[in-house]
Backbone as CSV, one residue per row, in Angstrom:
resi,resn,N_x,N_y,N_z,CA_x,CA_y,CA_z,C_x,C_y,C_z
1,MET,36.545,11.320,-17.687,35.024,11.877,-18.395,34.435,13.182,-17.122
2,ALA,33.564,13.059,-17.975,33.452,14.795,-17.500,32.255,14.486,-16.467
3,GLN,31.971,15.453,-15.698,31.653,15.572,-14.683,29.754,15.776,-15.837
4,CYS,28.610,14.296,-14.697,27.350,14.651,-15.458,26.821,14.971,-14.106
5,GLU,25.795,15.679,-14.321,24.153,15.921,-14.143,22.558,15.116,-14.392
6,THR,22.109,15.567,-13.763,20.226,15.500,-13.970,19.661,15.653,-13.935
7,GLY,18.611,15.199,-15.625,17.412,16.662,-15.065,16.421,15.483,-16.261
8,ALA,15.654,15.889,-17.157,14.780,14.926,-18.121,13.410,15.349,-18.662
9,PRO,11.613,15.026,-20.828,11.025,15.240,-21.712,9.864,14.439,-22.486
10,SER,9.283,15.180,-22.860,8.277,14.289,-24.082,8.080,13.507,-24.357
11,LEU,8.593,11.679,-23.991,8.883,10.954,-25.196,7.418,10.528,-25.714
12,THR,7.573,8.833,-26.172,6.611,8.508,-26.536,5.427,7.612,-25.836
13,ARG,4.513,8.609,-26.114,3.207,8.348,-25.094,2.262,6.980,-25.986
14,ALA,2.749,6.768,-27.941,1.625,5.337,-27.641,1.443,4.561,-26.653
15,CYS,1.574,4.124,-26.169,1.597,2.919,-25.033,0.763,3.989,-24.486
16,LEU,0.643,4.682,-23.809,-0.525,5.151,-22.664,-1.577,5.766,-22.889
17,THR,-1.525,6.165,-24.547,-2.963,6.337,-24.867,-3.653,4.949,-25.149
18,ALA,-3.145,3.627,-25.793,-3.766,2.258,-25.902,-3.892,1.885,-24.772
19,ARG,-3.452,2.430,-23.611,-3.969,1.715,-22.650,-3.974,2.667,-21.599
20,PRO,-4.832,3.578,-21.447,-5.349,4.310,-20.345,-4.958,4.295,-19.403
21,HIS,-5.479,3.152,-18.728,-4.864,1.839,-17.318,-3.448,2.631,-16.575
22,LEU,-2.657,3.222,-17.692,-1.485,2.955,-16.759,-1.119,4.378,-16.862
23,ARG,-2.523,5.115,-16.930,-2.090,7.113,-16.618,-2.823,7.286,-15.464
24,ALA,-2.314,6.189,-13.545,-2.910,6.059,-12.213,-2.155,7.020,-12.443
25,ALA,-2.730,8.218,-11.459,-1.862,9.793,-10.556,-1.294,8.937,-9.647
26,PRO,0.414,9.295,-9.515,0.942,9.080,-7.670,0.236,9.911,-6.940
27,GLU,-0.591,9.281,-5.984,-1.467,9.956,-5.628,-0.994,10.351,-4.352
28,ALA,-0.186,9.269,-4.242,1.153,9.607,-2.666,2.075,9.768,-2.532
29,LEU,3.307,10.268,-3.921,4.565,10.687,-4.170,4.517,11.908,-3.805
30,GLN,5.532,11.723,-2.565,5.995,12.890,-2.509,7.104,13.577,-3.238
31,ALA,6.825,15.078,-3.141,7.641,16.328,-3.774,9.084,16.420,-3.277
32,PRO,9.888,16.030,-3.467,11.470,16.730,-2.983,11.456,18.440,-3.463
33,LYS,12.314,18.479,-2.263,13.119,20.167,-2.984,13.284,19.588,-4.313
34,LEU,13.805,21.034,-5.001,13.491,20.630,-6.405,15.671,20.058,-6.604
35,PRO,15.541,19.053,-7.114,17.115,18.580,-7.374,17.317,19.332,-8.165
36,PRO,19.370,19.813,-7.628,20.176,20.965,-8.140,20.088,20.509,-9.678
37,THR,20.044,19.016,-9.958,19.933,18.711,-11.420,19.123,19.033,-12.242
38,LEU,17.434,19.585,-11.278,16.967,19.762,-12.148,16.095,21.324,-12.477
39,ALA,17.228,22.064,-12.366,16.922,23.542,-11.846,18.053,24.211,-13.128
40,PRO,17.703,25.294,-13.184,17.979,25.838,-14.240,19.297,25.768,-14.578
41,ALA,20.050,25.654,-16.263,21.179,25.366,-15.851,21.663,26.655,-14.926
42,ALA,21.944,27.657,-15.053,22.148,28.770,-14.492,22.737,28.156,-13.543
43,ARG,21.543,27.945,-12.615,22.197,27.480,-10.827,22.172,26.268,-10.641
44,ARG,22.581,25.668,-11.505,22.909,24.332,-11.367,24.732,24.337,-10.649
45,PRO,24.783,23.110,-9.580,26.080,23.293,-9.384,26.599,23.023,-10.074
46,ALA,28.192,22.508,-10.091,29.026,21.738,-11.021,28.904,20.821,-10.560
47,ARG,28.706,19.961,-9.276,28.380,18.438,-9.282,27.103,18.308,-8.271
48,ALA,26.062,17.566,-9.259,24.902,17.853,-8.743,24.442,16.746,-8.568
49,THR,23.555,16.976,-7.474,22.824,15.388,-6.604,21.690,14.758,-7.208
50,GLN,22.577,13.906,-8.834,21.748,13.508,-9.682,21.074,11.880,-8.698
51,PRO,21.327,11.596,-7.349,20.982,10.222,-6.925,19.458,10.990,-6.352
52,GLN,19.137,12.004,-5.840,18.130,12.083,-5.403,17.240,12.127,-6.616
53,ALA,17.280,13.223,-8.224,16.581,13.722,-8.843,16.142,12.090,-9.501
54,ILE,17.341,11.551,-9.946,16.733,9.578,-10.472,15.596,9.124,-9.648
55,SER,16.438,8.992,-8.225,15.021,8.414,-7.249,13.726,8.914,-6.925
56,PHE,13.517,10.423,-7.426,12.336,10.683,-7.909,11.739,10.242,-8.555
57,TRP,12.296,10.534,-10.111,11.645,9.775,-11.378,11.583,8.410,-11.268
58,PHE,12.486,7.824,-10.464,12.146,6.020,-11.380,11.180,5.806,-9.926
59,GLU,10.670,6.682,-9.012,9.136,6.482,-8.045,8.168,6.747,-8.704
60,TYR,8.328,8.109,-9.156,7.238,8.989,-9.997,6.801,7.376,-11.196
61,LEU,7.411,7.238,-12.130,7.061,5.982,-13.033,6.703,4.671,-12.238
62,ALA,7.205,4.525,-11.549,6.716,3.019,-10.625,5.395,3.743,-9.980
63,ARG,5.233,4.502,-9.435,3.662,5.051,-8.553,2.899,5.514,-9.682
64,GLY,3.026,5.869,-11.100,2.249,6.612,-11.537,1.666,6.464,-12.513
65,PRO,2.696,6.922,-14.119,2.268,6.497,-15.469,2.116,4.738,-15.407
66,PHE,3.671,3.900,-15.072,3.189,2.473,-14.870,3.280,1.772,-13.758
67,ALA,1.762,2.257,-13.304,1.831,1.287,-11.793,1.391,-0.029,-12.152
68,ALA,0.279,0.400,-13.659,0.269,-1.053,-13.669,0.581,-2.326,-13.402
69,LEU,2.143,-1.655,-14.200,3.660,-3.096,-14.679,4.420,-2.947,-13.188
70,ALA,3.648,-3.314,-11.733,4.500,-3.151,-10.103,4.657,-4.965,-10.766
71,ALA,4.388,-5.703,-11.051,4.223,-6.737,-10.895,5.080,-7.792,-11.159
72,GLU,5.771,-6.702,-12.470,6.324,-7.224,-13.715,7.841,-6.049,-14.375
73,VAL,7.475,-5.274,-13.436,8.580,-4.314,-13.321,9.138,-3.849,-12.350
74,ALA,10.308,-3.680,-11.854,11.195,-3.418,-10.598,12.257,-1.587,-11.463
75,LEU,11.751,-0.538,-10.538,12.851,0.745,-10.473,13.681,0.717,-9.585
76,VAL,14.829,0.163,-9.685,15.902,-0.419,-8.246,16.449,1.155,-8.032
77,PRO,16.010,1.897,-6.911,16.719,3.095,-6.671,18.356,3.175,-6.447
78,PRO,18.705,3.750,-7.114,19.836,4.206,-6.971,21.076,4.166,-5.720
79,ALA,19.976,4.529,-4.380,20.748,4.166,-3.253,20.909,2.953,-2.975
80,THR,19.814,2.332,-3.190,19.752,0.320,-3.523,20.436,-0.211,-4.258
81,ALA,20.370,0.116,-5.552,22.126,0.105,-6.637,23.290,0.310,-5.460
82,TYR,23.326,0.894,-5.798,25.078,1.110,-4.838,25.130,0.382,-3.767
83,LEU,24.050,-0.061,-2.884,24.559,-0.989,-1.702,24.748,-2.031,-2.122
84,LEU,23.888,-2.720,-3.283,23.930,-4.397,-3.677,25.198,-4.168,-4.462
85,GLN,25.628,-3.109,-4.985,27.087,-3.484,-6.086,28.423,-3.687,-4.867
86,HIS,27.998,-2.352,-3.760,29.018,-2.542,-2.581,29.500,-4.035,-1.034
87,THR,28.300,-4.360,-1.276,28.189,-5.039,-0.029,28.190,-6.819,-0.396
88,ASP,27.917,-7.929,0.700,27.876,-8.930,0.361,26.676,-9.910,-0.101
89,PRO,26.814,-10.830,-0.429,25.353,-11.386,-1.231,24.221,-11.517,0.179
90,THR,25.083,-11.643,1.013,23.321,-12.346,1.989,22.874,-10.659,2.470
91,THR,23.608,-9.772,2.268,23.521,-8.490,2.783,22.504,-8.188,1.441
92,ALA,23.032,-8.189,0.429,21.972,-7.992,-1.126,21.041,-8.761,-0.632
93,ALA,20.671,-9.975,0.054,19.272,-10.720,-0.644,18.540,-10.182,0.103
94,GLU,19.483,-10.260,1.271,18.189,-9.088,2.308,17.741,-8.181,2.022
95,LEU,18.349,-7.229,1.484,18.237,-5.746,0.885,16.683,-5.855,-0.074
96,LEU,17.056,-7.003,-1.322,16.506,-6.978,-2.373,15.378,-7.355,-1.652
97,ALA,15.080,-9.001,-0.732,13.479,-10.162,-0.490,12.741,-9.392,-0.933
98,PRO,12.152,-7.723,-0.549,11.162,-6.911,-0.963,10.806,-6.804,-2.652
99,LEU,11.997,-6.826,-2.610,11.593,-6.586,-4.457,10.808,-7.521,-5.309
100,GLU,10.992,-8.561,-4.770,10.421,-9.935,-5.498,11.033,-9.745,-6.726
101,LEU,12.163,-9.674,-7.056,12.531,-9.704,-8.287,12.815,-10.224,-8.959
102,ARG,12.654,-12.195,-8.441,12.727,-13.041,-9.620,11.296,-13.245,-9.860
103,ALA,9.713,-12.556,-9.680,8.985,-12.308,-9.961,9.092,-11.366,-10.711
104,LYS,9.527,-10.473,-11.699,9.884,-9.470,-12.375,10.741,-10.079,-13.447
105,GLN,9.680,-9.080,-14.448,9.995,-9.643,-16.280,11.148,-8.461,-16.419
106,LEU,11.321,-7.510,-16.153,12.242,-6.399,-16.524,12.644,-5.917,-14.978
107,VAL,13.700,-5.371,-14.199,14.264,-5.095,-13.907,15.505,-3.856,-14.007
108,LEU,15.175,-2.414,-13.725,16.243,-1.468,-14.726,16.887,-0.349,-12.798
109,LEU,17.803,-0.655,-13.105,19.022,-0.339,-11.826,19.661,1.031,-12.818
110,ALA,19.844,2.453,-11.829,20.969,3.199,-12.448,22.152,3.062,-11.903
111,VAL,23.549,3.057,-12.821,24.804,2.521,-12.416,25.558,3.662,-12.040
112,SER,26.613,3.701,-11.121,27.145,4.982,-10.603,28.817,4.382,-9.949
113,ASP,30.257,5.189,-11.291,30.695,5.093,-11.244,31.483,5.271,-9.994
114,ASN,31.018,6.005,-9.026,32.225,6.164,-7.737,32.398,4.805,-6.903
115,PRO,33.306,4.750,-6.547,34.423,4.084,-6.219,34.300,3.780,-4.903
116,ASP,33.810,4.789,-4.288,34.374,4.647,-2.646,33.464,5.227,-2.057
117,VAL,33.332,3.895,-1.137,31.724,3.799,-0.549,32.086,4.798,1.167
118,GLY,32.958,5.286,1.203,32.918,6.327,2.228,32.359,7.531,1.442
119,HIS,31.827,7.526,0.413,31.658,9.016,-0.258,30.950,8.612,-1.040
120,ALA,29.783,8.908,-0.628,28.247,8.541,-1.230,28.413,9.562,-2.245
121,GLY,28.454,11.281,-2.046,27.976,11.677,-3.126,28.679,11.607,-4.206
122,GLY,29.792,10.767,-3.903,31.570,10.873,-5.529,30.639,10.185,-6.592
123,GLY,31.820,10.287,-7.162,31.534,9.687,-8.938,31.040,10.571,-9.904
124,SER,31.192,10.280,-11.438,30.638,11.241,-11.764,30.312,11.308,-13.108
125,HIS,29.467,10.203,-13.326,29.443,9.153,-14.357,27.422,8.261,-13.821
126,TRP,26.378,8.686,-14.991,25.385,7.389,-14.497,25.329,6.958,-15.568
127,SER,24.822,5.398,-15.479,23.937,4.740,-16.772,23.131,4.179,-16.097
128,LEU,22.190,3.408,-17.251,21.606,2.406,-16.891,21.435,0.646,-17.253
129,LEU,21.102,0.338,-15.897,21.703,-1.492,-16.476,19.696,-1.599,-16.558
130,ALA,19.613,-2.809,-17.345,18.563,-3.366,-17.442,18.608,-4.799,-17.444
131,PHE,17.597,-5.356,-16.450,17.695,-6.985,-16.416,16.525,-7.589,-16.781
132,ASP,16.711,-8.649,-18.323,15.525,-8.985,-18.626,15.283,-10.340,-18.639
133,ARG,14.204,-10.584,-18.411,14.471,-12.230,-17.714,14.165,-13.301,-19.177
134,ARG,12.814,-12.540,-19.997,12.528,-13.127,-21.756,13.544,-13.731,-21.636
135,THR,15.500,-13.033,-22.004,16.159,-13.408,-22.987,17.407,-13.363,-21.912
136,ASN,17.337,-13.694,-20.320,18.061,-14.250,-19.220,19.276,-12.821,-20.159
137,VAL,19.441,-11.958,-19.610,20.722,-10.664,-20.550,20.297,-9.443,-19.670
138,PHE,21.615,-9.238,-19.259,21.617,-7.386,-18.894,22.204,-6.756,-19.829
139,LEU,21.443,-6.121,-19.890,21.911,-4.805,-21.632,22.262,-3.732,-20.271
140,HIS,23.259,-2.631,-20.693,23.853,-1.672,-20.280,23.833,-0.512,-21.124
141,LEU,23.061,0.145,-21.096,22.706,1.200,-21.558,23.951,3.124,-21.455
142,ASP,25.240,3.467,-21.773,25.425,4.257,-21.637,25.562,5.242,-22.823
143,SER,25.036,6.132,-22.104,25.194,7.975,-23.253,26.418,8.434,-23.131
144,ALA,27.750,7.928,-22.382,29.060,8.414,-22.340,29.098,8.998,-24.207
145,PRO,29.453,9.729,-24.706,30.156,9.742,-26.338,31.282,8.428,-26.462
146,GLY,31.053,7.783,-26.988,31.572,6.972,-27.071,31.719,5.404,-26.611
147,GLY,30.457,5.670,-25.418,29.967,4.346,-24.914,30.406,3.757,-24.049
148,GLY,30.502,2.856,-23.363,31.204,1.702,-21.734,31.963,2.467,-20.714
149,GLY,31.815,3.661,-20.832,32.561,4.340,-19.597,32.420,4.045,-18.284
150,ASN,31.646,3.394,-18.007,30.627,2.740,-16.768,30.789,1.479,-17.088
151,ARG,31.446,0.636,-18.025,30.811,-0.913,-18.511,31.445,-1.974,-17.136
152,GLY,32.931,-1.062,-16.504,33.396,-1.994,-14.904,32.159,-2.105,-14.079
153,ALA,31.804,-0.578,-13.813,30.566,-0.735,-12.935,29.391,-1.275,-12.845
154,ALA,29.038,-1.831,-14.575,27.782,-2.439,-14.515,27.577,-3.776,-14.601
155,ARG,29.278,-4.085,-14.654,29.394,-5.774,-14.687,29.363,-6.238,-12.682
156,GLN,30.376,-5.070,-12.972,30.549,-5.171,-10.774,29.141,-5.599,-10.288
157,LEU,27.657,-4.262,-10.888,26.439,-4.188,-10.299,25.921,-5.664,-10.890
158,ALA,26.064,-5.880,-12.032,25.231,-7.205,-12.708,25.711,-8.691,-12.042
159,GLY,26.640,-8.834,-11.848,27.545,-10.022,-11.204,26.918,-10.369,-9.719
160,ALA,27.155,-8.779,-8.912,26.385,-8.988,-7.555,24.827,-8.908,-7.578
161,LEU,24.049,-8.821,-8.648,22.345,-9.098,-9.139,21.959,-10.374,-9.369
162,SER,22.896,-10.979,-10.358,22.283,-12.088,-11.456,21.812,-13.282,-10.282
163,PRO,22.317,-13.663,-8.916,22.196,-15.045,-8.780,20.605,-13.939,-7.579
164,LEU,20.329,-13.344,-7.549,19.321,-12.092,-6.899,18.702,-12.887,-8.139
165,VAL,18.405,-12.480,-9.689,17.604,-12.083,-10.163,17.250,-13.396,-10.855
166,ARG,18.011,-14.720,-11.294,17.714,-15.747,-12.531,17.083,-17.220,-11.925
167,ASP,16.215,-17.453,-12.230,15.151,-18.732,-11.850,15.386,-19.797,-10.613
168,GLN,14.440,-19.699,-9.588,14.878,-20.537,-9.249,14.914,-22.330,-9.828
169,PRO,15.310,-23.725,-9.089,15.269,-24.826,-9.782,13.999,-24.729,-9.779
170,ALA,12.975,-26.061,-10.002,11.984,-26.216,-9.990,11.966,-27.788,-9.062
171,ALA,10.506,-27.525,-8.304,10.530,-28.468,-7.633,10.790,-30.506,-7.503
172,GLY,11.414,-30.616,-7.276,11.520,-32.233,-7.254,12.832,-31.975,-8.420
173,GLY,13.728,-30.973,-8.289,15.144,-30.970,-9.350,14.840,-31.196,-11.061
174,GLY,13.882,-30.857,-10.740,13.233,-30.536,-12.775,14.119,-29.745,-13.942
175,SER,14.321,-28.402,-12.551,14.547,-27.308,-13.716,16.194,-28.062,-15.054
176,SER,15.735,-27.356,-15.910,16.828,-27.031,-16.760,17.601,-26.185,-17.008
177,GLY,19.017,-26.478,-17.605,20.261,-26.050,-17.579,19.430,-24.608,-17.914
178,GLN,19.308,-24.015,-18.818,18.705,-23.220,-19.154,18.041,-21.576,-18.058
179,GLN,17.416,-22.649,-17.095,16.602,-22.179,-16.458,18.117,-21.853,-15.076
180,LEU,18.649,-22.575,-14.833,19.782,-22.079,-13.930,20.559,-21.013,-14.355
181,ARG,21.216,-20.991,-15.952,22.724,-20.453,-16.162,22.527,-18.903,-15.591
182,LEU,23.184,-17.977,-15.315,23.260,-16.578,-15.009,23.095,-15.972,-16.194
183,PRO,22.572,-15.534,-15.294,23.056,-14.439,-17.430,23.512,-13.909,-17.672
184,ARG,24.048,-13.421,-19.159,24.969,-12.976,-19.807,25.300,-11.047,-19.795
185,PHE,26.102,-10.325,-19.403,26.020,-9.098,-19.629,26.248,-8.636,-21.283
186,GLU,25.526,-7.550,-21.545,26.113,-7.086,-23.181,25.619,-5.836,-23.118
187,GLU,27.180,-5.119,-23.575,26.813,-3.841,-23.833,27.053,-3.099,-24.740
188,VAL,25.347,-1.966,-24.896,24.902,-1.966,-25.784,25.437,-0.820,-26.642
189,GLU,26.190,-1.311,-28.114,27.143,-0.038,-28.168,26.740,0.840,-29.122
190,GLY,25.086,0.655,-30.029,24.628,1.960,-30.179,23.532,2.278,-29.634
191,ALA,23.397,2.220,-28.065,22.693,2.968,-27.151,22.431,4.559,-27.361
192,PRO,21.603,5.138,-26.948,21.456,6.646,-27.102,22.239,7.509,-26.663
193,ARG,23.450,8.653,-27.522,23.868,9.116,-26.600,24.481,10.584,-26.704
194,GLN,24.813,11.289,-25.441,24.654,12.202,-25.028,25.710,13.363,-25.893
195,GLU,25.651,14.620,-26.290,25.779,16.042,-26.497,26.827,16.252,-25.187
196,ASN,26.782,16.679,-24.073,27.437,17.742,-23.667,28.021,16.342,-22.065
197,GLY,28.456,17.353,-21.402,28.969,16.327,-20.339,28.412,16.526,-18.758
198,TYR,27.035,16.889,-19.403,26.642,16.741,-17.916,24.684,16.094,-18.006
199,ASP,24.213,15.621,-19.184,23.087,15.057,-19.419,23.130,13.041,-19.020
200,CYS,24.040,12.691,-18.308,23.912,11.291,-18.097,22.820,10.821,-17.032
201,GLY,22.721,11.850,-16.196,21.633,11.407,-15.837,20.071,11.296,-15.898
202,VAL,20.085,12.226,-16.552,18.742,12.588,-17.090,18.704,11.164,-18.490
203,TYR,19.693,11.103,-19.145,19.607,10.138,-19.680,19.075,9.105,-18.936
204,VAL,19.732,8.554,-18.590,18.997,7.205,-17.584,17.975,7.476,-17.484
205,MET,17.228,8.201,-16.430,15.631,8.195,-16.944,14.804,8.661,-18.183
206,ALA,15.442,9.354,-19.107,14.634,8.885,-20.523,15.180,7.859,-20.628
207,LEU,15.494,7.069,-20.495,15.738,5.582,-21.359,14.956,4.587,-20.243
208,ALA,14.755,4.730,-18.694,13.859,4.269,-18.010,13.337,4.332,-18.296
209,ARG,12.162,5.842,-18.617,10.675,5.659,-19.092,9.934,4.804,-20.566
210,GLN,11.501,4.921,-21.183,11.417,4.852,-22.706,11.268,2.866,-22.477
211,LEU,11.863,2.240,-21.371,11.931,1.303,-21.692,10.866,0.313,-21.139
212,CYS,9.936,1.264,-20.510,8.334,0.993,-19.550,7.822,0.892,-20.292
213,ALA,7.509,2.127,-21.476,6.551,2.351,-22.460,6.951,1.101,-23.067
214,LEU,8.016,0.806,-24.002,7.772,-0.155,-24.666,7.770,-1.609,-24.329
215,TYR,7.875,-1.767,-22.858,7.451,-3.443,-22.741,6.224,-3.363,-22.116
216,ALA,5.101,-1.436,-21.887,3.601,-2.328,-21.645,3.333,-1.853,-23.618
217,GLU,3.170,-1.778,-24.458,2.829,-1.849,-24.852,3.086,-2.602,-26.464
218,ALA,4.640,-3.495,-25.557,4.402,-4.770,-26.439,5.634,-5.550,-26.164
219,PRO,5.029,-6.333,-25.265,6.249,-7.247,-23.925,7.130,-7.987,-24.505
220,GLY,7.643,-7.608,-25.489,8.884,-8.241,-26.330,10.659,-7.993,-25.535
221,ALA,11.431,-8.673,-26.250,12.819,-9.446,-25.904,13.237,-7.769,-26.125
222,LEU,14.216,-7.212,-25.152,14.279,-5.659,-25.247,15.312,-5.603,-26.345
223,GLY,15.698,-6.453,-26.764,17.364,-6.040,-27.910,16.543,-5.959,-28.776
224,ALA,15.183,-6.194,-29.595,14.308,-6.077,-30.849,13.591,-4.351,-30.973
225,GLN,14.206,-4.321,-29.825,13.263,-2.793,-29.236,13.929,-0.981,-29.020
226,LEU,15.543,-2.001,-29.459,16.598,-0.688,-29.182,16.355,0.031,-30.115
227,PRO,16.155,-0.547,-31.746,15.650,0.543,-32.335,14.911,1.635,-32.658
228,ARG,14.505,1.518,-31.399,12.827,2.197,-31.210,13.860,3.357,-30.265
229,LEU,13.839,2.864,-29.357,14.569,3.433,-28.562,15.499,4.128,-29.034
230,ARG,16.394,4.148,-29.369,17.041,5.160,-30.230,16.773,6.695,-31.130
231,GLU,15.224,6.143,-31.387,14.778,7.111,-32.252,14.208,7.942,-31.670
232,ALA,13.764,7.246,-29.922,12.635,8.280,-28.750,13.592,9.196,-28.242
233,VAL,14.649,8.112,-27.565,15.775,9.212,-27.018,16.540,9.851,-27.060
234,THR,16.873,10.874,-27.930,17.648,11.530,-28.390,17.954,13.012,-28.075
235,PRO,18.936,14.014,-27.759,19.537,14.979,-26.994,18.421,16.548,-26.968
236,ALA,17.275,15.664,-28.446,15.771,17.233,-27.888,14.727,16.417,-27.290
237,ALA,14.780,15.267,-27.040,14.000,14.434,-26.281,14.280,14.723,-24.456
238,VAL,15.635,14.771,-24.313,16.353,14.672,-22.813,15.603,16.026,-22.432
239,ARG,16.584,17.370,-23.380,15.778,18.474,-22.991,14.567,18.716,-22.603
240,ALA,13.559,18.185,-23.038,12.239,18.930,-22.765,11.671,17.569,-21.877
241,LEU,12.801,16.579,-21.289,12.733,15.452,-20.107,12.986,16.433,-18.667
242,ARG,13.995,17.247,-18.788,14.268,18.425,-17.445,13.109,18.857,-17.189
243,GLN,12.462,19.598,-18.811,12.132,20.254,-18.131,10.591,19.973,-17.361
244,GLU,10.186,18.831,-18.509,8.829,18.141,-17.334,9.561,17.602,-16.175
245,ALA,10.336,17.266,-16.253,10.431,16.422,-14.730,10.618,17.916,-13.746
246,ARG,11.260,18.476,-14.108,11.070,20.086,-13.283,9.500,20.975,-12.754
247,GLN,9.144,20.337,-13.663,7.601,21.262,-13.535,6.877,20.191,-13.040
248,LEU,6.953,19.202,-13.014,6.343,17.590,-12.498,6.196,17.659,-11.055
249,VAL,7.868,19.000,-10.568,8.440,18.311,-8.889,7.838,19.799,-8.507
250,LEU,7.870,21.066,-9.011,7.356,22.288,-9.315,4.992,21.895,-8.582
251,GLU,4.366,21.448,-9.337,3.304,21.406,-9.223,3.073,19.934,-7.605
252,LEU,3.859,19.192,-7.862,3.249,18.036,-6.578,4.151,19.014,-5.233
253,ALA,4.850,20.050,-5.207,4.747,21.191,-4.032,4.196,21.855,-3.642
254,ALA,3.401,22.186,-5.217,2.420,23.235,-5.167,0.856,23.144,-4.641
255,THR,1.011,21.264,-4.970,-0.234,20.984,-4.739,-0.438,20.551,-2.825
256,GLY,0.944,19.952,-2.398,1.145,19.800,-1.360,1.324,18.742,-1.280
257,GLY,1.826,18.286,-2.806,2.863,16.918,-2.420,4.094,16.702,-1.766
258,GLY,4.745,17.910,-1.305,5.756,17.553,-0.247,5.573,18.256,0.746
259,GLY,6.540,16.697,1.087,6.442,16.775,2.706,6.980,17.522,3.680
C-alpha cells in the first residue's frame, strides 16, 4: 500500500450553529511545531509524522469545539491506541482507566498498520475505528482505495478494547445477555475514499470531526448517519481541512499557544 500522510477542511458546522456552547475556546491547547504532514506539499517528507498531527487534532476537538461532549465522547490519542493494540489486557486496563471508557457513548481511535512495536514511527497507513455503545458495534472506516487495508489491525485493536468498553454486569447479577455481549466488528464498505496515496491521516481527522459533529447534532446510531458522513468527507473537504489545521497551529503558535 502507498504511504500516507496527514493533514486536515471546513466540514459541516450545522451542529455548532445549533449548539453554540460547543464553540468553547481551547485555552490550554498547546501548539506543537508545525507537523510535517500539515506543511505545504512541496515541503512534506516522504514519510511524515502522522501521529503528531492526528494527536494534535484529536486534542483540539476534545478541548475545543466538542468540549461539551467530554462525558460522552472519547478521542483516544494514536500513541495510546497503538500501545493498547500491542500490550497485555492488564496493562491495557490500567492505561485506559483514566479515560472512563465504559461511561462513553462514542469512542474514536486512530488505527496504524505498523506491526513493529520496536519501530514506533513505522507503518504506512491510518484509518479510524469508532465504538458506538448504542448499538454495541465497532465501525472501521478505511479511506484507502478499495478499503479494508487496515482491517486486520483494526480487528486487533477492537479485540483489545472490547473488554474495556462493554457494559459491566448489573449489581446482583441481573444484567441481560445484551449488556454482557462483546461488541461486534463491522467494516464500513462505503466509507469515504481518498484519491491519492498520502491523505489517509487527514481522512482520520476529517472523519473524527464529522462523527463528533453528527453525534452532537443528533445522538443516534452511527450506522444511520453514514450517508451524511460520505456527503461531508470528500476529497475537496479533506484538502481544505489540511489548510485549516495548518492555520490553526500557526495561529496558536503566534498567540503563545506553543510551549
